[in-house]
N, CA, C and O atoms as CSV, one atom per row, in Angstrom:
chain,resi,resn,atom,element,x,y,z
A,1,UNK,N,N,-5.296,10.324,7.967
A,1,UNK,CA,C,-5.148,9.021,8.562
A,1,UNK,C,C,-3.832,8.396,8.088
A,1,UNK,O,O,-3.433,8.606,6.942
A,2,UNK,N,N,-3.182,7.665,8.912
A,2,UNK,CA,C,-1.916,6.990,8.601
A,2,UNK,C,C,-0.773,7.946,8.303
A,2,UNK,O,O,0.225,7.540,7.707
A,3,UNK,N,N,-0.894,9.195,8.698
A,3,UNK,CA,C,0.190,10.149,8.426
A,3,UNK,C,C,1.403,9.885,9.301
A,3,UNK,O,O,2.518,10.271,8.951
A,4,UNK,N,N,1.193,9.234,10.433
A,4,UNK,CA,C,2.303,8.947,11.329
A,4,UNK,C,C,2.763,7.493,11.228
A,4,UNK,O,O,3.471,7.001,12.107
A,5,UNK,N,N,2.362,6.811,10.163
A,5,UNK,CA,C,2.685,5.394,10.001
A,5,UNK,C,C,3.790,5.178,8.975
A,5,UNK,O,O,4.009,5.994,8.080
A,6,UNK,N,N,4.466,4.071,9.134
A,6,UNK,CA,C,5.485,3.644,8.186
A,6,UNK,C,C,4.828,2.787,7.115
A,6,UNK,O,O,3.825,2.120,7.368
A,7,UNK,N,N,5.389,2.810,5.947
A,7,UNK,CA,C,4.925,1.933,4.883
A,7,UNK,C,C,6.137,1.315,4.198
A,7,UNK,O,O,7.252,1.827,4.296
A,8,UNK,N,N,5.903,0.224,3.514
A,8,UNK,CA,C,6.971,-0.492,2.839
A,8,UNK,C,C,7.042,-0.024,1.395
A,8,UNK,O,O,6.013,0.096,0.729
A,9,UNK,N,N,8.231,0.237,0.912
A,9,UNK,CA,C,8.431,0.641,-0.473
A,9,UNK,C,C,8.440,-0.615,-1.353
A,9,UNK,O,O,9.349,-1.436,-1.232
A,10,UNK,N,N,7.450,-0.780,-2.234
A,10,UNK,CA,C,7.416,-1.989,-3.062
A,10,UNK,C,C,8.561,-2.063,-4.071
A,10,UNK,O,O,8.842,-3.134,-4.609
A,11,UNK,N,N,9.220,-0.937,-4.330
A,11,UNK,CA,C,10.347,-0.934,-5.268
A,11,UNK,C,C,11.649,-1.360,-4.596
A,11,UNK,O,O,12.663,-1.527,-5.274
A,12,UNK,N,N,11.639,-1.537,-3.293
A,12,UNK,CA,C,12.845,-1.927,-2.564
A,12,UNK,C,C,13.029,-3.440,-2.679
A,12,UNK,O,O,12.545,-4.200,-1.840
A,13,UNK,N,N,13.727,-3.862,-3.719
A,13,UNK,CA,C,13.887,-5.293,-3.977
A,13,UNK,C,C,15.346,-5.732,-4.049
A,13,UNK,O,O,15.637,-6.854,-4.464
A,14,UNK,N,N,16.251,-4.866,-3.652
A,14,UNK,CA,C,17.663,-5.250,-3.682
A,14,UNK,C,C,17.923,-6.301,-2.600
A,14,UNK,O,O,17.127,-6.432,-1.670
A,15,UNK,N,N,19.013,-7.045,-2.706
A,15,UNK,CA,C,19.323,-8.042,-1.681
A,15,UNK,C,C,19.421,-7.454,-0.273
A,15,UNK,O,O,19.022,-8.098,0.697
A,16,UNK,N,N,19.943,-6.248,-0.162
A,16,UNK,CA,C,20.046,-5.606,1.156
A,16,UNK,C,C,18.648,-5.317,1.705
A,16,UNK,O,O,18.372,-5.563,2.880
A,17,UNK,N,N,17.773,-4.795,0.852
A,17,UNK,CA,C,16.406,-4.516,1.300
A,17,UNK,C,C,15.689,-5.800,1.719
A,17,UNK,O,O,14.989,-5.820,2.731
A,18,UNK,N,N,15.860,-6.847,0.959
A,18,UNK,CA,C,15.210,-8.113,1.299
A,18,UNK,C,C,15.711,-8.653,2.627
A,18,UNK,O,O,14.937,-9.223,3.396
A,19,UNK,N,N,17.000,-8.482,2.907
A,19,UNK,CA,C,17.536,-8.889,4.209
A,19,UNK,C,C,16.915,-8.063,5.331
A,19,UNK,O,O,16.597,-8.588,6.399
A,20,UNK,N,N,16.745,-6.766,5.079
A,20,UNK,CA,C,16.116,-5.903,6.083
A,20,UNK,C,C,14.670,-6.328,6.342
A,20,UNK,O,O,14.230,-6.381,7.491
A,21,UNK,N,N,13.936,-6.628,5.273
A,21,UNK,CA,C,12.552,-7.076,5.436
A,21,UNK,C,C,12.495,-8.389,6.205
A,21,UNK,O,O,11.612,-8.588,7.039
A,22,UNK,N,N,13.431,-9.277,5.924
A,22,UNK,CA,C,13.479,-10.548,6.642
A,22,UNK,C,C,13.746,-10.316,8.128
A,22,UNK,O,O,13.147,-10.971,8.981
A,23,UNK,N,N,14.639,-9.389,8.430
A,23,UNK,CA,C,14.945,-9.076,9.826
A,23,UNK,C,C,13.714,-8.516,10.539
A,23,UNK,O,O,13.406,-8.919,11.661
A,24,UNK,N,N,13.011,-7.587,9.885
A,24,UNK,CA,C,11.808,-7.011,10.498
A,24,UNK,C,C,10.758,-8.098,10.705
A,24,UNK,O,O,10.073,-8.111,11.729
A,25,UNK,N,N,10.626,-9.007,9.746
A,25,UNK,CA,C,9.683,-10.118,9.891
A,25,UNK,C,C,10.049,-11.011,11.067
A,25,UNK,O,O,9.176,-11.431,11.825
A,26,UNK,N,N,11.341,-11.303,11.222
A,26,UNK,CA,C,11.786,-12.112,12.355
A,26,UNK,C,C,11.538,-11.392,13.670
A,26,UNK,O,O,11.148,-12.013,14.659
A,27,UNK,N,N,11.761,-10.097,13.683
A,27,UNK,CA,C,11.516,-9.292,14.884
A,27,UNK,C,C,10.028,-9.305,15.243
A,27,UNK,O,O,9.668,-9.444,16.412
A,28,UNK,N,N,9.171,-9.160,14.234
A,28,UNK,CA,C,7.730,-9.191,14.483
A,28,UNK,C,C,7.302,-10.577,14.970
A,28,UNK,O,O,6.473,-10.692,15.872
A,29,UNK,N,N,7.868,-11.622,14.373
A,29,UNK,CA,C,7.547,-12.984,14.811
A,29,UNK,C,C,7.980,-13.239,16.238
A,29,UNK,O,O,7.254,-13.868,17.007
A,30,UNK,N,N,9.168,-12.750,16.601
A,30,UNK,CA,C,9.662,-12.915,17.969
A,30,UNK,C,C,8.751,-12.191,18.962
A,30,UNK,O,O,8.438,-12.716,20.030
A,31,UNK,N,N,8.332,-10.984,18.597
A,31,UNK,CA,C,7.445,-10.224,19.481
A,31,UNK,C,C,6.109,-10.932,19.623
A,31,UNK,O,O,5.538,-10.976,20.713
A,32,UNK,N,N,5.610,-11.483,18.531
A,32,UNK,CA,C,4.325,-12.190,18.573
A,32,UNK,C,C,4.412,-13.437,19.456
A,32,UNK,O,O,3.538,-13.680,20.289
A,33,UNK,N,N,5.471,-14.221,19.266
A,33,UNK,CA,C,5.624,-15.454,20.042
A,33,UNK,C,C,5.857,-15.190,21.523
A,33,UNK,O,O,5.390,-15.952,22.369
A,34,UNK,N,N,6.570,-14.123,21.842
A,34,UNK,CA,C,6.880,-13.852,23.245
A,34,UNK,C,C,5.803,-13.028,23.939
A,34,UNK,O,O,5.847,-12.840,25.155
A,35,UNK,N,N,4.837,-12.537,23.169
A,35,UNK,CA,C,3.776,-11.722,23.762
A,35,UNK,C,C,4.220,-10.303,24.060
A,35,UNK,O,O,3.541,-9.580,24.788
A,36,UNK,N,N,5.347,-9.900,23.508
A,36,UNK,CA,C,5.843,-8.544,23.716
A,36,UNK,C,C,5.142,-7.585,22.770
A,36,UNK,O,O,4.689,-7.964,21.690
A,37,UNK,N,N,5.065,-6.346,23.197
A,37,UNK,CA,C,4.466,-5.316,22.356
A,37,UNK,C,C,5.563,-4.685,21.519
A,37,UNK,O,O,6.574,-4.216,22.042
A,38,UNK,N,N,5.348,-4.683,20.224
A,38,UNK,CA,C,6.282,-4.065,19.297
A,38,UNK,C,C,5.589,-2.820,18.764
A,38,UNK,O,O,4.700,-2.905,17.917
A,39,UNK,N,N,6.003,-1.670,19.265
A,39,UNK,CA,C,5.332,-0.413,18.931
A,39,UNK,C,C,5.842,0.115,17.590
A,39,UNK,O,O,6.660,1.033,17.528
A,40,UNK,N,N,5.334,-0.494,16.525
A,40,UNK,CA,C,5.676,-0.073,15.168
A,40,UNK,C,C,4.367,0.297,14.484
A,40,UNK,O,O,3.476,-0.537,14.325
A,41,UNK,N,N,4.268,1.532,14.092
A,41,UNK,CA,C,3.044,1.989,13.442
A,41,UNK,C,C,3.176,1.792,11.938
A,41,UNK,O,O,3.863,2.548,11.251
A,42,UNK,N,N,2.507,0.766,11.448
A,42,UNK,CA,C,2.485,0.480,10.027
A,42,UNK,C,C,1.086,0.760,9.492
A,42,UNK,O,O,0.116,0.765,10.250
A,43,UNK,N,N,0.986,0.990,8.201
A,43,UNK,CA,C,-0.301,1.322,7.597
A,43,UNK,C,C,-1.261,0.145,7.652
A,43,UNK,O,O,-0.858,-1.011,7.778
A,44,UNK,N,N,-2.546,0.474,7.555
A,44,UNK,CA,C,-3.565,-0.573,7.605
A,44,UNK,C,C,-3.444,-1.527,6.435
A,44,UNK,O,O,-3.700,-2.721,6.589
A,45,UNK,N,N,-3.053,-1.021,5.245
A,45,UNK,CA,C,-2.955,-1.946,4.119
A,45,UNK,C,C,-1.781,-2.907,4.269
A,45,UNK,O,O,-1.789,-3.985,3.676
A,46,UNK,N,N,-0.770,-2.531,5.056
A,46,UNK,CA,C,0.313,-3.476,5.328
A,46,UNK,C,C,-0.213,-4.637,6.161
A,46,UNK,O,O,0.035,-5.800,5.844
A,47,UNK,N,N,-0.938,-4.317,7.227
A,47,UNK,CA,C,-1.474,-5.374,8.086
A,47,UNK,C,C,-2.521,-6.208,7.362
A,47,UNK,O,O,-2.580,-7.424,7.549
A,48,UNK,N,N,-3.346,-5.573,6.538
A,48,UNK,CA,C,-4.345,-6.327,5.784
A,48,UNK,C,C,-3.682,-7.261,4.786
A,48,UNK,O,O,-4.140,-8.386,4.587
A,49,UNK,N,N,-2.608,-6.804,4.158
A,49,UNK,CA,C,-1.860,-7.670,3.240
A,49,UNK,C,C,-1.223,-8.831,3.999
A,49,UNK,O,O,-1.213,-9.967,3.524
A,50,UNK,N,N,-0.702,-8.535,5.163
A,50,UNK,CA,C,-0.046,-9.547,5.984
A,50,UNK,C,C,-1.015,-10.649,6.401
A,50,UNK,O,O,-0.636,-11.819,6.468
A,51,UNK,N,N,-2.258,-10.282,6.680
A,51,UNK,CA,C,-3.254,-11.262,7.107
A,51,UNK,C,C,-4.044,-11.862,5.951
A,51,UNK,O,O,-4.879,-12.741,6.163
A,52,UNK,N,N,-3.788,-11.396,4.731
A,52,UNK,CA,C,-4.471,-11.955,3.570
A,52,UNK,C,C,-5.839,-11.368,3.306
A,52,UNK,O,O,-6.581,-11.886,2.471
A,53,UNK,N,N,-6.190,-10.298,3.998
A,53,UNK,CA,C,-7.484,-9.655,3.762
A,53,UNK,C,C,-7.432,-8.880,2.447
A,53,UNK,O,O,-6.385,-8.342,2.086
A,54,UNK,N,N,-8.548,-8.821,1.734
A,54,UNK,CA,C,-8.547,-8.078,0.470
A,54,UNK,C,C,-8.399,-6.574,0.713
A,54,UNK,O,O,-8.903,-6.033,1.698
A,55,UNK,N,N,-7.701,-5.922,-0.203
A,55,UNK,CA,C,-7.503,-4.479,-0.124
A,55,UNK,C,C,-8.535,-3.780,-0.992
A,55,UNK,O,O,-8.999,-4.332,-1.989
A,56,UNK,N,N,-8.887,-2.567,-0.606
A,56,UNK,CA,C,-9.810,-1.787,-1.423
A,56,UNK,C,C,-9.325,-0.342,-1.502
A,56,UNK,O,O,-8.282,0.009,-0.950
A,57,UNK,N,N,-10.088,0.478,-2.188
A,57,UNK,CA,C,-9.697,1.864,-2.430
A,57,UNK,C,C,-9.603,2.660,-1.123
A,57,UNK,O,O,-8.846,3.628,-1.046
A,58,UNK,N,N,-10.354,2.268,-0.112
A,58,UNK,CA,C,-10.294,2.960,1.183
A,58,UNK,C,C,-8.923,2.795,1.831
A,58,UNK,O,O,-8.442,3.702,2.511
A,59,UNK,N,N,-8.297,1.646,1.623
A,59,UNK,CA,C,-6.950,1.436,2.166
A,59,UNK,C,C,-5.949,2.367,1.507
A,59,UNK,O,O,-5.073,2.918,2.173
A,60,UNK,N,N,-6.079,2.545,0.194
A,60,UNK,CA,C,-5.200,3.473,-0.509
A,60,UNK,C,C,-5.482,4.913,-0.100
A,60,UNK,O,O,-4.554,5.706,0.060
A,61,UNK,N,N,-6.758,5.258,0.072
A,61,UNK,CA,C,-7.140,6.621,0.476
A,61,UNK,C,C,-6.533,6.980,1.829
A,61,UNK,O,O,-6.190,8.139,2.066
A,62,UNK,N,N,-6.400,6.006,2.710
A,62,UNK,CA,C,-5.837,6.267,4.036
A,62,UNK,C,C,-4.370,6.654,3.972
A,62,UNK,O,O,-3.839,7.246,4.912
A,63,UNK,N,N,-3.707,6.317,2.857
A,63,UNK,CA,C,-2.286,6.609,2.717
A,63,UNK,C,C,-2.026,7.706,1.697
A,63,UNK,O,O,-1.169,8.563,1.914
A,64,UNK,N,N,-2.758,7.688,0.581
A,64,UNK,CA,C,-2.476,8.611,-0.512
A,64,UNK,C,C,-3.775,9.085,-1.165
A,64,UNK,O,O,-4.263,8.472,-2.114
A,65,UNK,N,N,-4.317,10.163,-0.654
A,65,UNK,CA,C,-5.584,10.696,-1.164
A,65,UNK,C,C,-5.437,11.201,-2.594
A,65,UNK,O,O,-6.385,11.126,-3.375
A,66,UNK,N,N,-4.266,11.709,-2.943
A,66,UNK,CA,C,-4.053,12.199,-4.305
A,66,UNK,C,C,-4.088,11.073,-5.329
A,66,UNK,O,O,-4.604,11.263,-6.430
A,67,UNK,N,N,-3.558,9.923,-4.995
A,67,UNK,CA,C,-3.603,8.775,-5.900
A,67,UNK,C,C,-5.041,8.336,-6.130
A,67,UNK,O,O,-5.416,7.994,-7.252
A,68,UNK,N,N,-5.843,8.344,-5.080
A,68,UNK,CA,C,-7.250,7.974,-5.215
A,68,UNK,C,C,-7.974,8.971,-6.101
A,68,UNK,O,O,-8.790,8.580,-6.936
A,69,UNK,N,N,-7.689,10.246,-5.930
A,69,UNK,CA,C,-8.327,11.259,-6.767
A,69,UNK,C,C,-7.926,11.081,-8.231
A,69,UNK,O,O,-8.764,11.229,-9.120
A,70,UNK,N,N,-6.675,10.770,-8.489
A,70,UNK,CA,C,-6.221,10.546,-9.865
A,70,UNK,C,C,-6.914,9.336,-10.481
A,70,UNK,O,O,-7.284,9.366,-11.654
A,71,UNK,N,N,-7.092,8.284,-9.710
A,71,UNK,CA,C,-7.799,7.094,-10.199
A,71,UNK,C,C,-9.241,7.434,-10.526
A,71,UNK,O,O,-9.756,7.033,-11.570
A,72,UNK,N,N,-9.894,8.172,-9.641
A,72,UNK,CA,C,-11.289,8.560,-9.888
A,72,UNK,C,C,-11.406,9.462,-11.111
A,72,UNK,O,O,-12.349,9.327,-11.890
A,73,UNK,N,N,-10.455,10.382,-11.287
A,73,UNK,CA,C,-10.473,11.253,-12.467
A,73,UNK,C,C,-10.325,10.439,-13.750
A,73,UNK,O,O,-11.001,10.710,-14.741
A,74,UNK,N,N,-9.448,9.450,-13.731
A,74,UNK,CA,C,-9.287,8.586,-14.900
A,74,UNK,C,C,-10.548,7.772,-15.175
A,74,UNK,O,O,-10.945,7.598,-16.328
A,75,UNK,N,N,-11.176,7.273,-14.107
A,75,UNK,CA,C,-12.423,6.527,-14.295
A,75,UNK,C,C,-13.514,7.413,-14.882
A,75,UNK,O,O,-14.260,6.977,-15.759
A,76,UNK,N,N,-13.615,8.653,-14.406
A,76,UNK,CA,C,-14.610,9.583,-14.940
A,76,UNK,C,C,-14.316,9.936,-16.393
A,76,UNK,O,O,-15.230,10.026,-17.212
A,77,UNK,N,N,-13.042,10.134,-16.711
A,77,UNK,CA,C,-12.667,10.450,-18.095
A,77,UNK,C,C,-12.985,9.274,-19.011
A,77,UNK,O,O,-13.401,9.470,-20.153
A,78,UNK,N,N,-12.795,8.082,-18.526
A,78,UNK,CA,C,-13.078,6.889,-19.324
A,78,UNK,C,C,-14.575,6.778,-19.623
A,78,UNK,O,O,-14.964,6.343,-20.706
A,79,UNK,N,N,-15.414,7.174,-18.657
A,79,UNK,CA,C,-16.860,7.123,-18.853
A,79,UNK,C,C,-17.341,8.196,-19.825
A,79,UNK,O,O,-18.334,7.997,-20.525
A,80,UNK,N,N,-16.652,9.320,-19.872
A,80,UNK,CA,C,-17.094,10.434,-20.702
A,80,UNK,C,C,-16.757,10.248,-22.172
A,80,UNK,O,O,-17.465,10.770,-23.033
A,81,UNK,N,N,-15.709,9.527,-22.472
A,81,UNK,CA,C,-15.243,9.403,-23.849
A,81,UNK,C,C,-15.341,7.951,-24.306
A,81,UNK,O,O,-15.335,7.023,-23.498
A,82,UNK,N,N,-15.431,7.781,-25.623
A,82,UNK,CA,C,-15.395,6.412,-26.113
A,82,UNK,C,C,-13.959,5.891,-26.037
A,82,UNK,O,O,-13.034,6.663,-25.784
A,83,UNK,N,N,-13.776,4.629,-26.248
A,83,UNK,CA,C,-12.489,3.971,-26.045
A,83,UNK,C,C,-11.371,4.592,-26.894
A,83,UNK,O,O,-10.268,4.795,-26.387
A,84,UNK,N,N,-11.627,4.892,-28.146
A,84,UNK,CA,C,-10.588,5.439,-29.027
A,84,UNK,C,C,-10.108,6.811,-28.560
A,84,UNK,O,O,-8.906,7.072,-28.530
A,85,UNK,N,N,-11.039,7.679,-28.199
A,85,UNK,CA,C,-10.676,9.035,-27.748
A,85,UNK,C,C,-9.921,8.946,-26.416
A,85,UNK,O,O,-8.922,9.639,-26.224
A,86,UNK,N,N,-10.392,8.100,-25.500
A,86,UNK,CA,C,-9.740,7.933,-24.212
A,86,UNK,C,C,-8.309,7.432,-24.378
A,86,UNK,O,O,-7.384,7.985,-23.783
A,87,UNK,N,N,-8.124,6.381,-25.188
A,87,UNK,CA,C,-6.781,5.829,-25.397
A,87,UNK,C,C,-5.867,6.834,-26.075
A,87,UNK,O,O,-4.680,6.901,-25.755
A,88,UNK,N,N,-6.393,7.611,-26.998
A,88,UNK,CA,C,-5.577,8.623,-27.665
A,88,UNK,C,C,-5.171,9.744,-26.703
A,88,UNK,O,O,-4.083,10.306,-26.831
A,89,UNK,N,N,-6.027,10.065,-25.755
A,89,UNK,CA,C,-5.734,11.159,-24.823
A,89,UNK,C,C,-4.681,10.788,-23.788
A,89,UNK,O,O,-3.974,11.666,-23.294
A,90,UNK,N,N,-4.561,9.522,-23.453
A,90,UNK,CA,C,-3.583,9.142,-22.443
A,90,UNK,C,C,-2.295,8.605,-23.052
A,90,UNK,O,O,-1.362,8.274,-22.321
A,91,UNK,N,N,-2.228,8.514,-24.368
A,91,UNK,CA,C,-1.005,8.017,-25.033
A,91,UNK,C,C,0.016,9.104,-25.177
A,91,UNK,O,O,1.099,8.866,-25.711
C-alpha cells in the first residue's frame, strides 16, 4: 500500500525546501478553491496530518512495514527483559 505515493521528508528543513513546501501548499489551496483536481498521490498519513486526524501504527505500516516490525521487536524485547538488561542491550 502507498508504494506509488509521494511522501514528505521531515528532514527537509532548509530555506529552499520550506519555499518548495509553501509553493505546494499554495498549489493545493488553489486547486481546492477552484474545484480543480490535483492528481498528486500522497500517503495517507500526510493527509491525516493535514486534517489533524490522529496517526497510528497502521499509517506507518502503509508506508514502511520494516519500521513497524522493528518497533514491534523492540516492544517484545522490552517485555522479555527487565529495565536494566533492556537498557544495557540497546546502549
